[in-house]
Every structure is written in C-alpha cells, then in structure tokens.
C-alpha positions as CSV (number, residue, x, y, z in Angstrom):
1,X,102.9,79.8,78.0
2,X,105.5,80.4,80.7
3,X,105.1,83.0,83.6
4,X,106.7,86.3,82.6
5,X,108.7,88.6,84.8
6,X,107.6,92.1,83.9
7,X,108.9,95.6,85.0
8,X,107.6,99.2,85.1
9,X,108.8,99.6,81.6
10,X,107.0,96.6,80.0
11,X,104.1,96.1,82.3
12,X,101.5,97.8,80.0
13,X,102.8,96.2,76.7
14,X,102.7,92.7,78.3
15,X,99.2,93.2,79.8
16,X,97.2,95.1,77.1
17,X,95.9,91.9,75.2
18,X,93.6,89.1,76.3
19,X,93.3,88.1,80.0
20,X,96.2,88.4,82.0
21,X,96.8,87.6,85.7
22,X,99.5,89.9,87.2
23,X,101.1,89.1,90.5
24,X,102.5,91.9,92.6
25,X,105.0,90.2,94.8
26,X,108.5,90.6,96.6
27,X,111.1,88.1,97.3
28,X,110.9,88.5,101.2
29,X,107.0,88.0,101.2
30,X,106.1,84.5,102.8
31,X,102.5,84.4,101.3
32,X,104.2,85.4,97.7
33,X,106.4,82.5,98.0
34,X,103.4,80.2,98.9
35,X,101.4,81.3,95.8
36,X,104.2,81.0,93.4
37,X,103.7,77.2,92.9
38,X,99.9,77.8,92.5
39,X,100.6,80.2,89.7
40,X,102.7,77.7,88.1
41,X,100.0,75.1,88.2
42,X,97.4,77.6,86.9
43,X,99.8,78.4,84.0
44,X,100.0,74.7,83.2
45,X,96.3,74.4,83.3
46,X,95.0,77.8,81.7
47,X,98.2,78.9,80.0
48,X,96.5,78.7,76.6
49,X,93.8,81.1,77.7
50,X,95.4,83.4,80.5
51,X,98.8,85.1,80.6
52,X,100.4,85.2,84.0
53,X,103.1,87.9,84.8
54,X,105.0,88.7,88.0
55,X,106.0,92.1,89.0
56,X,108.4,92.5,91.9
57,X,107.1,95.6,93.9
58,X,110.4,96.4,95.4
59,X,112.1,97.0,92.0
60,X,109.0,98.4,90.2
61,X,107.1,100.8,92.5
62,X,105.8,103.0,90.0
63,X,103.4,100.2,88.5
64,X,102.6,99.0,92.1
65,X,101.7,102.7,93.0
66,X,99.7,103.1,89.8
67,X,97.5,100.4,90.6
68,X,97.1,101.1,94.4
69,X,98.9,97.8,95.5
70,X,99.3,98.4,99.3
71,X,99.5,94.6,100.4
72,X,101.1,91.8,98.7
73,X,100.6,89.4,97.2
74,X,98.0,91.4,95.2
75,X,96.7,89.6,92.1
76,X,95.1,91.7,89.5
77,X,93.1,90.3,86.5
78,X,93.4,92.5,83.4
79,X,91.4,92.1,80.2
80,X,92.8,94.0,77.4
81,X,94.8,96.3,79.7
82,X,91.8,97.2,82.1
83,X,91.6,95.9,85.6
84,X,88.4,93.8,85.8
85,X,89.4,91.9,89.2
86,X,91.6,91.9,92.3
87,X,92.6,89.4,94.7
88,X,94.7,90.3,97.7
89,X,96.5,87.6,99.8
90,X,97.0,83.8,99.3
91,X,94.3,82.0,97.4
92,X,94.1,78.4,96.6
93,X,94.3,77.4,92.8
94,X,90.5,76.6,92.5
95,X,89.7,80.0,93.9
96,X,91.9,81.8,91.3
97,X,90.8,79.6,88.5
98,X,87.2,80.6,89.2
99,X,88.3,84.3,89.4
100,X,89.8,84.0,86.1
101,X,87.1,82.0,84.3
102,X,84.6,84.8,85.0
103,X,86.5,86.8,82.6
104,X,87.3,84.5,79.8
C-alpha cells in the first residue's frame, strides 16, 4: 500500500480503520526528511498490515493541534481511529516496526 498524504479534511476518514501510522511532518524539518525513507521501507515491509499517512503540520494545523503535536516528526499509531502509541523524533526502522507490531 502506498503512503497517503492526508489533510485536516480527510485525516479521520483515512485513519478510522485498522492500524495506521500517522507521520506529522513539515518540509523544512531535517529529521522529518531523514525518516521519510524509513517510512517507505516500512510501507514495503508492512504495507499489507499497516497504513501509513503523512500530514504536513504547516498546512493542517487543526489536526496537529487536536492531537497535541508540539514537536516534529511525531508519529502516532492509531488503531480503529484511537491513538494507541506515540513516537517523537527520528526512529530507526526496527524500532518503528517493534512499535507497530505491538498493535497488530
């Protein structure tokens, strides 16, 4: 499954079923750029079990505010629309996979 770019308008509908990893990021954020290829690899490895979405916090402040995102990158793990885990800052692929596997 491909990584989906989401907005304030469709965040809820894109994250309300199954396990979703939501990446809150911005184009100017160095660590956000570092984590992008890690998310691509995770999508290749786990895309059949986990949906990955990206939300640009500069353009979608309402959703970022709703979830209390203060630092980026912030990665939220949602299960059927409810936040079940949160990771702030760059994480290696194995650490993110371990976090996701706890909720599958």
